[in-house]
C-alpha distance (Angstrom), angle and dihedral (degrees) to the residues before:
residue distance angle dihedral
M1 . . .
T2 3.78 . .
L3 3.73 123.9 .
K4 3.69 99.8 -174.0
P5 3.82 98.7 103.5
F6 3.77 92.3 55.4
R7 3.86 92.9 49.4
S8 3.73 95.2 46.7
A9 3.84 92.6 48.5
N10 3.76 92.1 51.7
A11 3.68 91.3 46.1
Q12 3.88 97.1 58.8
P13 3.87 109.0 47.2
P14 3.79 95.8 156.5
Q15 3.76 92.1 58.6
S16 3.88 92.5 42.0
Q17 3.88 87.5 56.0
R18 3.78 93.0 54.1
S19 3.77 97.5 45.3
P20 3.82 128.3 14.0
S21 3.74 98.1 -132.6
K22 3.85 133.3 -162.7
K23 3.78 84.9 -103.4
L24 3.80 93.1 56.5
W25 3.66 91.6 49.4
L26 3.79 93.8 49.7
A27 3.80 85.9 50.0
A28 3.82 90.8 52.4
I29 3.73 95.1 45.6
K30 3.85 93.8 45.0
P31 3.73 100.6 -157.7
P32 3.89 95.3 -176.3
M33 3.85 88.2 56.6
Y34 3.87 92.7 67.4
S35 3.75 88.3 76.8
V36 3.78 83.8 78.5
A37 3.93 87.2 64.8
I38 3.83 95.4 40.6
M39 3.83 101.5 46.3
P40 3.78 100.3 61.5
I41 3.88 89.8 52.2
V42 3.84 91.5 47.5
L43 3.80 94.3 46.6
G44 3.79 94.6 47.1
T45 3.72 90.5 49.4
A46 3.84 93.3 45.4
I47 3.72 90.8 54.8
A48 3.73 92.6 47.1
F49 3.88 89.3 52.7
H50 3.71 88.6 46.3
E51 3.86 93.2 57.2
T52 3.91 98.3 35.7
Q53 3.80 106.8 22.0
T54 3.72 89.7 -133.1
I55 3.77 136.3 100.3
H56 3.80 134.5 -169.3
S57 3.84 100.2 -143.0
A58 3.79 98.7 -173.0
I59 3.85 91.3 54.9
F60 3.79 89.9 43.8
L61 3.82 94.1 52.6
T62 3.79 92.5 41.8
F63 3.80 90.6 51.9
L64 3.75 91.7 47.2
V65 3.78 94.7 53.7
S66 3.89 92.3 42.8
A67 3.89 90.0 51.1
I68 3.81 91.2 53.0
L69 3.83 92.8 48.3
I70 3.90 92.4 49.8
L71 3.77 92.6 47.6
A72 3.85 87.2 50.9
W73 3.86 86.5 54.0
E74 3.81 90.9 50.6
N75 3.94 92.4 47.9
I76 3.77 94.3 46.5
T77 3.74 97.4 45.1
N78 3.79 92.0 45.8
D79 3.85 87.1 61.2
V80 3.80 89.4 51.0
F81 3.87 91.3 49.7
D82 3.71 94.0 45.4
S83 3.75 91.1 51.2
E84 3.86 89.1 60.8
T85 3.76 92.3 58.6
G86 3.77 97.9 45.6
I87 3.84 92.5 -124.0
D88 3.78 90.6 121.5
Q89 3.85 97.3 51.7
N90 3.84 90.0 114.1
K91 3.80 94.8 38.8
H92 3.70 101.5 103.0
H93 3.86 94.4 179.1
S94 3.81 91.6 59.1
L95 3.78 110.8 125.2
V96 3.67 90.7 -133.8
N97 3.73 94.3 50.3
L98 3.84 91.6 45.9
T99 3.79 95.8 52.5
G100 3.74 102.3 26.2
K101 3.88 87.1 -143.6
K102 3.83 108.4 108.1
N103 3.78 96.4 169.1
L104 3.84 91.8 53.2
V105 3.69 93.0 48.0
F106 3.78 90.5 50.1
A107 3.73 92.6 48.4
I108 3.82 91.5 52.0
G109 3.76 90.6 50.0
N110 3.70 91.6 53.8
L111 3.76 91.8 47.4
F112 3.83 88.2 57.7
L113 3.82 90.5 50.3
G114 3.76 89.6 51.2
L115 3.76 92.7 51.2
G116 3.68 93.3 47.0
L117 3.72 93.5 50.1
L118 3.86 90.3 52.5
G119 3.77 87.7 58.4
I120 3.76 89.2 51.3
G121 3.83 91.0 47.6
A122 3.76 89.6 52.0
I123 3.72 90.1 56.2
A124 3.80 90.1 50.9
I125 3.87 89.4 52.4
W126 3.74 93.1 49.7
Q127 3.82 90.5 50.2
Q128 3.70 98.0 34.9
D129 3.83 85.6 -135.1
L130 3.77 131.1 112.4
T131 3.73 97.6 -158.2
V132 3.80 97.3 97.9
P133 3.86 92.5 49.9
G134 3.76 90.0 48.3
L135 3.83 93.2 54.5
I136 3.80 93.3 44.6
L137 3.83 92.4 48.0
L138 3.91 87.8 52.8
C139 3.81 87.0 51.7
C140 3.84 90.2 50.1
A141 3.77 89.5 49.8
L142 3.78 92.9 52.3
G143 3.79 88.7 48.4
Y144 3.73 92.9 52.1
A145 3.82 91.5 46.7
Y146 3.73 89.3 54.5
Q147 3.74 94.8 71.5
G148 3.83 109.1 -9.6
P149 3.79 123.4 104.8
P150 2.96 137.0 -72.2
F151 3.80 91.6 17.0
R152 3.82 104.9 43.6
L153 3.82 88.8 166.0
G154 3.78 89.3 169.6
Y155 3.84 88.4 72.1
Q156 3.79 88.4 58.9
G157 3.77 90.8 57.4
L158 3.93 93.3 -105.2
G159 3.81 96.1 116.1
E160 3.77 94.8 101.4
I161 3.80 93.0 52.7
L162 3.78 91.6 48.1
C163 3.72 89.4 47.8
F164 3.86 92.9 50.1
F165 3.82 93.7 55.6
A166 3.83 96.5 38.2
F167 3.85 95.3 50.7
G168 3.74 99.0 25.7
P169 3.86 123.9 40.1
L170 3.87 97.9 8.2
A171 3.84 97.8 44.2
V172 3.79 97.4 40.5
S173 3.74 93.1 43.7
A174 3.87 88.6 50.8
A175 3.77 92.1 50.8
Y176 3.80 92.0 48.4
Y177 3.90 92.4 47.2
S178 3.74 89.8 49.5
Q179 3.79 90.0 62.1
N180 3.87 100.0 41.1
Q181 3.75 106.6 11.2
S182 3.82 87.6 -131.1
W183 3.76 136.8 90.1
S184 3.82 131.6 -105.2
F185 3.72 132.9 -156.4
T186 3.77 90.7 -155.5
S187 3.79 89.8 54.4
G188 3.75 89.6 50.6
V189 3.71 93.5 52.7
A190 3.81 95.2 45.7
S191 3.70 89.3 50.2
I192 3.74 91.2 63.2
I193 3.86 89.0 59.9
L194 3.79 91.9 49.5
G195 3.84 91.9 43.7
M196 3.86 89.3 54.4
S197 3.74 96.1 49.0
T198 3.83 89.7 47.4
S199 3.85 92.3 52.0
L200 3.76 88.7 48.9
I201 3.79 88.6 65.1
L202 3.79 91.3 56.5
F203 3.83 92.2 42.3
C204 3.79 90.5 54.9
S205 3.85 93.1 45.3
H206 3.78 90.4 68.9
F207 3.88 98.7 58.4
H208 3.77 95.1 84.2
Q209 3.82 93.0 37.1
E210 3.80 95.8 55.0
T211 3.82 95.4 111.7
D212 3.81 95.3 46.9
D213 3.81 92.5 43.2
R214 3.82 90.6 52.6
A215 3.76 93.5 48.0
A216 3.83 90.5 50.7
G217 3.72 94.4 48.9
K218 3.82 94.3 -110.6
R219 3.76 108.3 150.5
S220 3.82 98.0 -157.8
P221 3.86 117.4 166.4
I222 3.88 89.2 -100.6
V223 3.74 89.7 56.4
R224 3.75 93.5 45.9
L225 3.83 96.2 46.1
G226 3.79 99.9 27.9
T227 3.79 122.1 -125.7
R228 3.74 95.6 -82.6
R229 3.79 98.0 53.8
A230 3.83 90.8 40.6
A231 3.77 88.8 54.8
Q232 3.73 90.3 52.3
L233 3.85 91.3 52.2
L234 3.89 91.4 52.6
P235 3.88 96.9 80.1
W236 3.81 89.7 55.0
L237 3.83 92.8 48.0
C238 3.85 93.9 49.1
G239 3.85 91.7 44.2
S240 3.82 91.5 54.2
L241 3.78 89.2 68.0
F242 3.82 90.2 60.0
G243 3.67 98.9 36.4
L244 3.75 95.4 53.1
T245 3.76 91.4 49.6
V246 3.88 89.4 53.0
V247 3.79 90.0 51.7
C248 3.81 93.2 49.1
V249 3.73 90.8 50.8
L250 3.76 93.9 48.2
L251 3.86 89.7 49.5
Q252 3.88 88.5 46.1
I253 3.75 93.4 -119.1
F254 3.71 90.7 121.7
P255 3.85 127.2 38.1
G256 3.84 113.7 -108.2
W257 3.77 89.7 -112.2
T258 3.86 88.7 73.9
L259 3.76 87.5 75.8
L260 3.86 83.5 80.8
I261 3.85 80.4 89.7
F262 3.71 87.9 84.4
A263 3.72 88.3 71.7
S264 3.83 85.6 74.8
L265 3.82 92.1 64.5
P266 3.81 93.0 101.3
P267 3.86 94.5 69.2
A268 3.88 90.1 39.6
I269 3.85 89.4 56.1
Q270 3.70 92.5 42.8
L271 3.85 92.2 52.9
V272 3.83 92.3 47.5
R273 3.76 93.1 49.8
H274 3.86 96.9 42.0
V275 3.91 93.6 50.0
S276 3.85 91.6 43.4
A277 3.80 90.4 54.6
H278 3.85 98.9 39.6
H279 3.75 108.0 23.3
H280 3.81 89.5 120.6
L281 3.77 97.2 48.1
P282 3.81 111.8 77.9
E283 3.82 94.1 -166.5
R284 3.77 93.6 53.2
V285 3.84 99.9 37.6
S286 3.80 95.7 46.4
N287 3.82 92.7 93.3
C288 3.87 94.6 52.9
K289 3.77 91.1 96.2
F290 3.76 89.5 61.8
I291 3.69 89.8 51.8
A292 3.88 87.0 53.2
V293 3.80 87.2 50.8
N294 3.78 89.1 57.6
L295 3.80 91.3 50.0
H296 3.81 90.7 48.3
F297 3.78 92.6 48.4
W298 3.86 99.3 46.1
S299 3.86 95.0 39.1
G300 3.83 87.7 52.6
V301 3.78 96.5 43.8
L302 3.78 89.8 49.6
L303 3.85 92.6 46.0
C304 3.86 87.3 52.0
I305 3.73 93.5 49.5
G306 3.74 90.5 48.4
F307 3.84 89.6 60.3
L308 3.68 95.0 43.7
L309 3.76 93.3 52.0
């Protein structure tokens, strides 16, 4: 996973204003961020396979595509909602700023949502069970409440909490249930680890936006804490992913193979060191959210492999 296109796009705003380049479009679409949609489905399914040794591949693939489409809706509509508050006026890779067509962007986002929900509806029909659609609709509601009017809970500093539940316990439980039509304590505990690593991405995305967030009245955790205190909190947030895994292995909730998650220590260390050194420099710290994506991706993949083994 390479992050260079995103860094170079952010580093050259004058050029991006003159000509919307491929780098700007990649920054707007944010391909690496879609691991946030993929990982809960993979983790829930991996735990279901670990416990039953079976997998319903059609349901898994349908759920995976639907999750990606729903996250696309959330990302696209967040650009639309942010354009209405003025917080994205300096964000040159906003889809609304790139196209100048807010209504079209909003319509495309809603189209993705409709297609994603069709896939979730298909799972409900196959299983004759409305549990999975119910959980996913709740995820969508939390996603809308994050930036959508009249809630805009992200502006109150609640985005990380919403993110934790939507991409952790709710999504992982839905993925597990879609395989077994039952609940799992192991799945619930594992979803806490994934939820924390997902919220970490959002937490890190605010470091370089602290000035714009403060000006727009957005009380993100970085605004509330200040960049220095937030950077000092980061080692504890990263360490919790590994600490909770160790506890779960010792309590025999997780298989020993899930300790493979420690192979994702390098991006965790890189993230802590990078933010600690550059938390007060927006141009230098702007790429830290992509380091957090690396940590989320590799810790999630290794956790899944641990359950599959």
